[in-house]
C-alpha positions in Angstrom: 15.4 -1.5 -37.6 14.8 1.5 -39.9 15.4 4.7 -38.0 12.1 6.6 -37.7 10.0 3.7 -39.1 6.4 3.7 -37.8 6.7 6.8 -35.7 3.7 9.1 -35.6 4.3 12.8 -36.1 3.3 13.7 -32.4 5.1 11.4 -30.0 3.7 12.8 -26.7 1.4 15.7 -25.8 -0.2 18.1 -26.0 0.3 18.6 -22.3 -1.2 21.9 -21.0 1.2 23.6 -18.7 0.9 27.1 -17.2 -2.4 28.7 -18.3 -3.6 32.3 -17.6 -6.1 34.5 -19.4 -3.2 36.2 -21.2 -0.7 33.4 -21.7 -0.9 29.7 -22.6 2.0 27.2 -22.5 1.6 23.8 -24.1 4.4 21.1 -24.3 4.7 18.4 -27.0 7.3 16.2 -28.6 7.3 15.4 -32.4 9.2 13.1 -34.7 9.8 15.7 -37.3 10.7 19.4 -37.2 7.2 20.9 -37.3 5.4 24.1 -37.6 2.6 24.4 -35.0 -0.8 26.0 -35.2 -2.9 26.7 -32.1 -6.6 27.8 -32.4 -8.8 28.8 -29.5 -12.6 28.7 -29.5 -14.2 30.1 -26.3 -17.5 28.4 -26.3 -20.6 30.6 -27.0 -18.2 33.5 -27.6 -17.1 33.2 -31.3 -15.9 36.8 -31.4 -13.0 35.7 -29.2 -11.7 32.9 -31.4 -8.0 33.3 -32.0 -5.3 31.5 -34.1 -1.5 31.5 -33.6 1.2 29.8 -35.7 4.9 29.3 -35.7 6.4 32.6 -36.7 3.8 34.7 -35.0 5.8 34.4 -31.7 9.2 33.2 -30.7 8.3 29.5 -29.9 11.3 27.4 -29.1 12.1 24.0 -30.6 14.9 21.8 -29.3 16.3 19.0 -31.4 17.3 15.8 -29.5 17.8 13.4 -32.3 17.1 12.6 -35.9 13.5 12.0 -35.0 12.9 13.8 -31.7 12.0 17.5 -31.3 10.7 19.2 -28.2 8.3 22.2 -28.5 7.0 24.5 -25.8 4.2 26.5 -27.5 4.2 29.6 -25.2 1.6 32.0 -26.5 1.2 35.6 -25.4 -2.4 36.2 -26.3 -3.5 39.2 -28.2 -7.0 39.1 -26.6 -7.5 37.8 -23.1 -9.3 34.5 -22.8 -12.6 34.6 -20.8 -12.6 33.4 -17.2 -14.5 30.3 -16.1 -15.6 29.5 -19.6 -14.9 26.2 -21.5 -12.3 27.0 -24.2 -12.0 24.4 -27.0 -8.7 24.3 -28.8 -7.2 22.7 -31.9 -3.5 22.0 -32.1 -2.2 21.2 -35.5 1.3 20.4 -36.8 2.9 20.0 -40.2 6.5 19.2 -41.2 8.4 22.4 -41.7 8.5 23.4 -45.3 5.6 21.2 -46.5 2.5 22.6 -48.2 -0.4 24.2 -46.4 -2.6 21.1 -46.8 -0.1 19.1 -44.8 -1.5 20.3 -41.5 -2.6 17.5 -39.2 -4.7 17.9 -36.0 -5.4 15.4 -33.3 -7.9 13.5 -35.4 -4.9 12.2 -37.3 -2.3 11.6 -34.5 -4.5 11.2 -31.4 -8.1 10.3 -32.4 -8.9 9.4 -28.7 -7.8 12.8 -27.3 -11.4 14.1 -26.8 -14.2 13.2 -24.4 -17.5 11.8 -25.6 -19.7 14.5 -27.3 -16.7 16.7 -28.0 -14.8 17.2 -31.2 -12.0 19.2 -29.6 -10.0 19.1 -26.3 -10.8 22.0 -23.9 -9.8 23.8 -20.7 -10.9 26.6 -18.4 -9.1 29.6 -17.0 -10.5 29.7 -13.5 -11.3 32.8 -11.5 -10.3 30.8 -8.5 -9.3 27.2 -7.9 -12.4 25.3 -6.8 -11.0 21.8 -7.1 -7.8 20.1 -8.2 -6.2 16.7 -8.8 -2.9 16.0 -7.1 -0.6 12.9 -6.8 2.8 11.4 -7.1 4.7 8.2 -7.6 3.6 6.7 -10.9 5.7 3.5 -11.4 4.7 1.7 -14.7 5.3 -1.8 -13.4 3.8 -1.5 -10.0 1.2 -4.2 -9.5 -1.7 -1.8 -9.1 -3.8 0.2 -11.6 -3.0 3.7 -12.8 -4.7 6.5 -10.8 -4.7 8.8 -13.9 -7.3 6.5 -15.4 -9.5 7.4 -12.4 -8.9 11.1 -13.0 -9.9 10.5 -16.6 -13.2 8.9 -15.5 -14.0 11.9 -13.2 -13.2 14.4 -15.9 -15.4 12.5 -18.3 -18.3 12.7 -15.8 -17.6 16.4 -15.2 -17.9 17.2 -18.9 -21.0 15.0 -19.2 -22.1 12.8 -22.0 -22.9 15.6 -24.4 -19.7 17.4 -23.7 -21.1 20.1 -21.4 -20.7 20.7 -17.7 -23.6 18.8 -16.1 -25.4 19.5 -12.8 -24.7 17.0 -10.1 -21.5 15.8 -11.7 -18.1 16.4 -10.0 -16.8 19.9 -10.4 -14.3 20.3 -13.3 -10.9 20.4 -11.6 -8.8 23.6 -12.2 -5.4 21.9 -12.0 -3.4 18.7 -12.1 -0.5 18.9 -9.6 2.1 16.2 -9.9 4.2 16.4 -6.8 7.1 14.0 -7.7 8.2 10.7 -9.1 6.4 11.3 -12.4 8.9 8.8 -13.8 11.2 6.2 -12.2 14.6 6.5 -13.7 16.1 4.2 -11.1 13.4 1.5 -11.0 12.8 0.2 -14.6 11.1 -3.0 -15.6 13.0 -5.4 -17.8 10.6 -5.2 -20.7 10.4 -1.4 -20.3 14.2 -1.2 -20.5 14.1 -3.2 -23.8 11.3 -0.9 -25.1 13.4 2.2 -24.2 16.4 0.8 -26.0 14.4 0.1 -29.2 12.9 3.6 -29.1 16.3 5.2 -28.7 17.4 3.5 -31.9 14.1 4.4 -33.7 14.4 8.1 -32.7 17.9 8.3 -34.0 19.3 9.6 -30.8 23.1 10.1 -30.9 25.4 7.7 -29.1 26.8 8.7 -25.7 30.3 7.7 -24.6 30.4 6.9 -20.9 33.3 7.9 -18.6 34.4 5.9 -15.6 33.2 2.4 -16.7 35.3 -0.6 -15.6 37.4 -2.2 -18.3 35.7 -4.9 -20.5 32.3 -3.3 -19.8 30.2 -1.3 -22.3 31.6 2.2 -22.6 28.8 3.8 -24.6 25.1 3.8 -25.1 25.3 1.8 -28.3 27.6 -0.8 -26.7 25.3 -1.1 -23.8 22.4 -1.7 -26.2 24.3 -4.2 -28.2 25.1 -6.4 -25.2 21.4 -6.5 -24.3 21.3 -3.7 -21.8 22.7 -5.8 -19.0 19.1 -6.6 -17.9 18.9 -6.6 -14.1 22.7 -6.3 -13.8 23.5 -2.6 -14.6 25.1 -2.2 -11.2 28.2 -4.0 -12.7 28.8 -0.8 -14.7 29.7 1.1 -11.5 33.3 0.5 -10.3 34.6 -0.4 -6.9 35.5 2.6 -4.7 36.5 1.4 -1.2 36.2 -1.6 1.0 35.0 -3.6 -2.0 31.9 -1.5 -2.2 30.7 0.0 -5.5 29.3 3.4 -5.9 26.0 1.6 -6.3 26.3 0.2 -2.8 27.1 3.6 -1.4 24.2 5.3 -3.2 21.6 2.6 -2.6 22.7 1.0 0.6 23.2 -2.5 -0.8 20.8 -4.7 -2.7 18.8 -6.2 0.2 16.7 -3.2 1.3 13.4 -3.4 3.1 10.2 -2.2 1.6 10.7 1.5 2.6 12.6 2.1 -0.6 13.3 0.8 -4.1 14.7 -2.7 -4.5 15.1 -2.8 -8.3 17.7 -0.1 -9.1 19.7 -2.7 -11.1 17.9 -1.6 -14.2 18.8 2.1 -13.6 18.7 4.2 -16.8 22.1 5.5 -17.7 22.3 7.5 -20.9 20.5 10.7 -21.8 18.8 9.0 -24.7 17.3 6.4 -22.4 16.0 9.1 -20.1 14.3 11.0 -22.9 12.7 7.8 -24.4 11.3 6.9 -21.0 9.2 10.0 -20.8 7.7 9.4 -24.2 6.7 5.8 -23.2 5.1 6.7 -19.9 3.1 9.8 -21.1 1.7 8.6 -24.4 0.7 5.5 -26.3 2.1 7.0 -29.5 5.7 5.8 -29.1 4.5 2.3 -28.5 3.1 2.1 -32.0 5.0 -0.4 -34.1 6.9 -1.8 -31.0 7.8 -5.4 -31.6 6.8 -8.0 -29.1 9.2 -7.9 -26.2 10.7 -11.2 -25.0 13.0 -12.2 -22.2 16.6 -12.7 -23.4 18.1 -16.1 -23.1 20.2 -16.8 -20.1 18.3 -14.9 -17.4 18.5 -16.3 -13.9 15.3 -18.0 -12.7 14.4 -15.1 -10.3 15.0 -12.5 -13.1 13.0 -14.5 -15.6 10.1 -14.7 -13.1 10.3 -11.0 -12.5 10.4 -10.3 -16.3 7.2 -12.4 -16.7 5.4 -10.5 -14.0 6.5 -7.1 -15.3 5.3 -8.0 -18.8 1.8 -8.5 -17.5 1.7 -5.2 -15.5 3.2 -3.2 -18.4 0.4 -4.5 -20.7 -2.2 -3.0 -18.3 -0.2 0.2 -18.0 -0.1 0.6 -21.8 -3.8 0.2 -21.9 -4.3 3.2 -19.7 -1.9 5.5 -21.6 -4.7 7.1 -23.7 -6.3 8.3 -20.4 -3.0 9.7 -19.2 -2.6 11.7 -22.5 -6.2 12.9 -22.4 -6.2 14.1 -18.8 -3.0 16.2 -19.4 -4.4 17.7 -22.6 -7.4 19.1 -20.6 -5.9 20.3 -17.3 -3.1 22.8 -16.7 -0.4 20.6 -15.2 2.2 21.6 -12.6 5.2 19.4 -11.9 8.1 19.1 -9.5 10.8 16.4 -9.1 11.3 14.0 -6.2 14.0 11.4 -5.9 12.9 8.7 -8.4 12.7 11.3 -11.2 16.5 11.4 -10.8 17.6 8.5 -8.6 16.6 6.9 -5.3 17.5 8.9 -2.2 18.8 11.8 -4.3 20.8 14.2 -2.1 19.7 12.4 1.1 22.9 13.3 3.0 26.2 15.0 2.5 27.9 11.6 2.4 25.5 10.6 -0.4 26.4 13.7 -2.4 30.1 13.1 -1.9 29.8 9.6 -3.2 27.5 10.4 -6.1 29.2 13.5 -7.5 32.8 12.4 -7.1 32.6 9.7 -9.7 32.2 10.6 -13.4 29.6 7.8 -14.2 27.3 8.3 -11.3 27.5 12.1 -11.8 26.6 11.6 -15.5 23.6 9.3 -14.6 22.2 11.9 -12.2 23.0 14.7 -14.7 21.2 13.0 -17.6 18.1 12.5 -15.5 18.2 16.2 -14.6 18.5 17.2 -18.2 15.5 15.0 -19.1 13.6 16.6 -16.2 14.4 20.1 -17.4 13.1 19.4 -20.9 10.0 17.3 -20.0 8.9 18.9 -16.7 10.6 22.0 -15.5 10.5 24.0 -18.8 6.7 24.2 -18.8 6.5 25.3 -15.1 7.7 28.8 -16.0 8.8 28.9 -19.6 9.9 32.5 -19.8 12.4 32.3 -16.9 13.5 28.7 -16.7 13.9 28.5 -20.5 16.6 31.2 -21.0 18.4 29.9 -17.9 18.8 26.3 -18.9 17.9 25.7 -22.6 21.2 26.9 -24.3 23.4 24.4 -22.3 20.7 21.7 -22.6 20.6 22.1 -26.4 24.4 21.8 -26.6 24.2 18.5 -24.5 21.5 17.1 -26.8 23.6 17.8 -29.9 26.7 16.1 -28.5 26.2 13.7 -25.6 29.3 12.7 -23.7 31.1 15.9 -24.8 32.5 18.8 -22.7 29.3 20.7 -23.6 27.3 17.9 -22.1 29.3 18.1 -18.8 28.9 21.8 -18.8 25.2 21.4 -19.1 25.1 19.0 -16.2 27.2 21.4 -14.0 24.8 24.2 -14.9 21.7 22.2 -13.8 23.3 20.8 -10.7 24.1 24.3 -9.6 20.7 25.7 -10.6 18.7 26.9 -7.6 15.4 28.1 -9.1 13.5 24.8 -9.7 10.9 26.0 -7.3 8.1 28.3 -8.6 4.8 30.0 -8.1 1.6 30.3 -10.2 -0.5 33.3 -9.4 -3.7 31.4 -9.1 -6.3 32.1 -6.5 -5.3 30.8 -4.0 -1.7 30.9 -5.2 0.2 27.7 -5.9 3.7 27.6 -4.4 5.8 24.6 -5.4 8.9 23.8 -3.2 12.2 22.3 -4.3 12.9 19.9 -1.5 15.7 18.1 -3.3 18.5 20.5 -4.3 18.1 23.3 -1.7 18.9 21.1 1.3 20.3 21.9 4.7 23.2 19.6 5.2 24.1 18.2 8.6 27.0 19.8 10.2 27.5 17.1 12.8 27.6 13.9 10.7 27.9 13.7 6.9 25.8 10.5 7.0 22.8 12.2 8.8 19.9 13.1 6.6 20.0 16.6 5.2 17.1 19.0 5.9 14.6 19.2 3.1 14.9 23.0 2.9 17.8 25.2 3.9 17.6 28.4 5.8 17.7 30.6 2.8 15.0 28.7 1.0 12.8 28.8 4.2 13.4 32.6 4.4 12.4 32.9 0.7 9.2 31.0 1.4 8.2 33.2 4.3 8.7 36.2 2.0 6.5 34.7 -0.7 3.7 33.9 1.9 3.5 37.4 3.4 0.2 39.1 2.7 -1.6 36.1 1.4 -4.8 34.9 3.0 -4.5 31.3 1.7 -2.0 29.2 -0.2 -1.6 25.8 -2.0 1.8 24.6 -0.9 3.4 21.7 -2.8 5.9 19.7 -0.8 7.0 16.3 -2.3 7.4 14.8 1.2 4.6 15.5 3.8 5.5 18.2 6.2 3.3 16.6 8.9 3.8 12.8 8.5 2.8 9.6 10.2 4.6 9.7 13.5 5.3 6.0 14.0 7.0 5.7 10.6 9.0 8.9 11.2 10.1 7.4 14.6 11.3 4.2 12.8 13.2 6.4 10.4 14.8 8.3 13.3 15.9 5.1 15.0 17.6 3.9 11.8 19.3 7.3 11.5 20.6 7.1 15.0 21.9 3.6 14.2 23.8 5.1 11.2 21.5 3.5 8.6 19.4 6.4 7.2 19.5 4.9 3.6 17.9 1.7 4.8 14.6 3.4 5.5 14.7 6.5 3.2 15.0 8.8 6.2 13.7 11.9 4.4 11.1 13.8 6.3 10.8 17.4 7.4 11.4 16.8 11.1 14.6 14.7 10.6 16.8 17.8 10.6 16.3 20.2 13.6 17.2 23.3 11.7 14.7 22.6 8.9 12.0 21.6 11.4 12.4 24.8 13.3 12.5 26.9 10.2 9.3 25.5 8.7 7.4 25.6 12.0 8.5 29.2 12.4 7.1 29.9 8.9 3.7 28.5 9.9 3.7 30.4 13.2 4.8 33.8 11.8 2.2 36.5 12.5 2.0 37.4 8.8 1.4 33.9 7.6 -1.7 32.9 5.6 -4.8 31.8 7.6 -5.2 28.7 5.3 -2.5 26.4 4.2 -3.3 23.4 2.0 -0.2 21.2 1.8 -0.2 18.8 -1.2 2.3 16.0 -0.8 3.2 12.5 -2.1 6.4 10.5 -1.9 5.4 7.9 0.7 3.3 5.4 -1.3 0.2 5.7 0.9 -2.5 8.4 1.4 -3.7 10.3 4.5 -5.0 13.6 5.7 -4.4 15.6 8.9 -6.0 18.8 9.9 -3.4 20.8 11.8 -4.4 23.9 13.9 -1.7 26.2 15.1 -2.3 28.2 18.3 -1.2 31.8 17.6 -0.5 33.7 20.9 1.5 36.5 19.4 -0.3 39.7 18.2 -1.2 39.7 14.6 -0.3 42.6 12.3 -3.5 44.3 13.3 -2.6 44.0 17.0 -5.2 41.4 17.8 -4.7 37.8 18.8 -6.4 35.0 17.0 -6.6 31.2 16.9 -3.8 30.8 14.4 -3.5 29.3 11.0 -5.3 26.2 9.8 -3.3 23.6 7.9 -4.5 20.7 5.9 -1.8 18.1 5.2 -3.1 16.1 2.3 -0.9 13.3 1.0 -1.9 11.4 -2.1 0.6 8.6 -3.0 1.0 6.9 -5.3 -0.7 7.4 -8.6 0.6 3.9 -9.4 2.3 2.5 -6.4 1.5 1.3 -2.9 2.9 -0.6 0.2 2.5 -4.2 1.0 -1.0 -4.4 2.6 0.0 -6.4 5.7 2.9 -4.1 6.6 0.9 -0.9 6.2 -1.9 -2.3 8.3 0.6 -3.0 11.1 2.1 0.4 10.9 -1.3 2.2 10.7 -2.7 0.5 13.8 0.6 0.9 15.6 0.6 4.6 14.9 -2.9 5.0 16.3 -2.1 3.1 19.5 1.4 4.6 20.1 0.4 8.2 19.4 -3.2 8.4 20.7 -4.2 11.6 22.5 -3.4 10.0 25.9 -0.3 8.2 24.9 2.9 9.2 26.9 4.8 8.8 23.6 2.9 11.7 22.2 4.2 13.9 25.0 7.8 13.0 24.3 7.5 13.8 20.6 5.6 17.1 20.7 6.5 19.8 18.3 5.0 23.1 19.3 1.6 24.6 19.8 -0.3 22.3 17.4 -3.5 20.4 17.5 -3.6 17.5 15.0 -6.9 15.9 13.9 -6.6 12.8 11.7 -9.1 11.9 9.0 -10.4 8.5 8.3 -10.7 7.1 4.8 -14.5 6.3 4.6 -15.2 2.6 4.1 -11.9 1.3 5.4 -11.7 -1.1 8.3 -12.0 0.1 11.9 -8.8 1.7 13.2 -7.4 2.6 9.7 -6.3 6.2 9.0 -4.0 5.4 6.1 -5.3 4.5 2.6 -3.1 2.0 0.9 -4.4 2.1 -2.7 -3.2 3.7 -6.0 -5.2 6.6 -7.2 -5.1 10.4 -7.3 -6.2 13.1 -4.8 -9.2 15.3 -5.5 -9.5 18.4 -3.3 -12.5 20.8 -3.4 -12.0 24.3 -2.0 -14.4 27.0 -0.8 -14.1 30.7 -1.5 -11.5 31.2 1.3 -9.2 28.4 0.0 -10.2 25.9 2.7 -11.0 22.3 1.7 -14.7 21.4 1.8 -14.1 17.9 0.5 -11.0 15.7 0.3 -11.1 12.5 -1.7 -8.8 9.9 -3.2 -10.0 8.9 -6.7 -9.4 5.2 -7.3 -8.4 4.0 -10.8 -12.0 2.9 -11.6 -13.2 6.5 -10.9 -14.8 5.7 -7.5 -14.1 8.1 -4.6 -12.9 7.5 -1.1 -13.6 10.5 1.2 -11.6 11.5 4.2 -13.7 12.2 7.3 -12.5 14.4 10.1 -12.2 12.5 13.5 -12.5 15.3 16.1 -12.5 12.8 19.0 -9.0 11.6 18.0 -7.4 15.1 18.1 -4.1 15.3 19.9 -1.9 18.1 21.1 1.5 18.1 19.3 
């Protein structure tokens, strides 16, 4: 294969990131070193048109390979953009050093980027957030449609057939919040792994020597590719450590795991190049151009060959929806945070997990590579001017020389970094938690699950909340979860098997549980909390009312804060229907308002009101369907409508069930 052959100039993007009236951040990946031009056209206000080019400001470009460059176009605007007005924009690129006529806009490299009736993509800078999309868990080969396609339908309706906001259509969302598992580095389809390998070669990404590989096994990315990727057998790369168990066994709890967690980690991505290629293939159709037909290699075992055939079909459907994915992220400011599958399953679940993972050079490298890829593709755009200077110098050194000492230094820097969480000063403000690296480790048993937030992080959160009337709080895992499932997780933890059921929930660690409940009960806490979560592969909504008996800052007593726990998961993933039906009904029976079990599992001073997904069978409170959450907010930051948008664009609303309220 000729390196770079058939690659379009823009490989992924544009993805709108943090947007304010005075600053615009846009991410994109290109196959050439390019100059970038950005033009703004506030509609009906031509006097506010603005143009910016490379050289006007200090925009950073990172080179990852012969044909892969990352850009974060971070524009400090000379004139503020108008609020609550549609702003069209044109993003153009040209290879650095070429003539002026070489500029290419989206009509060349993404002709399907715009909605009907519009010649340019657009966005709004909202005065306040009136509605938003949110979701998590987008697994390409899950046998369910892509929820981002549903978001694309809603946005198309909101803009209307003539490209204008139309009366009676859904409100134009202000944000897209992606709360984890945007990619699955640990759960990769066989044909996707082959496509990743081909793209790594096409991009001209440098080879990466691998440390800690057993003798007679591939010891570099190139060697791994040359032997056919070890399709469905990558666990053989990881050496034995004790009692005939591999690091793989320690990290993943063995191969026969129940449906609570991933079963297919034997195609885990390994090299930095593979991690980078994966993002391009799941965010944009561009890198699929010119991809040869993927075929199962000879010699696959029967069960693997059957899996390969199934994955080929689901990936074909996934690829068909990629234009919608690219389009939606080109029109909505997009906030992102990692969860475990962005890095690896059960990432930092317990102290014992961390000791196993980070003590071996290969498993440490795999985790580190995924974190470098996350930093480039997701974290950078969350707050470019602070994260960028902190992490980009070591990341660029790692990109230039994978497998080197500089690469290991970059991994160390990112593993020690404690500022992945962030805030956007929207109205209400968006506060995004890092529940993966700032964990509260168990002091009693290294195998017990760590708390999702340590004491210092909880204290920081309380400080950030002070003085705010309402807040959008992003937590990858639901803070208030389905009690029956959490009870099952607790039972497995007590039996010494937390990995078996992914026992990661807020109440699993007494210190973290106490800290977060204290945050909600603090007298200076916001009146309205909207908690946006994912992780669990099903969707539900709880209204939680906290009884506040202590005097407020004004000296009066009130009824306490109102919390909406809104979980939308997954964008492209779900549970087996029969199992979730059993657990859903069991939860309702076991923890009904009059159930004795409810008294034994009380937290403190809460009233929990479930919501029913409208149109689901009697007794169901969990929605088991891929899609994306759509929340509409009033002027106080309280939800007025909560929906799950299905992949075809239809809406399932969540209806409050006051009669089922329980004290907790």
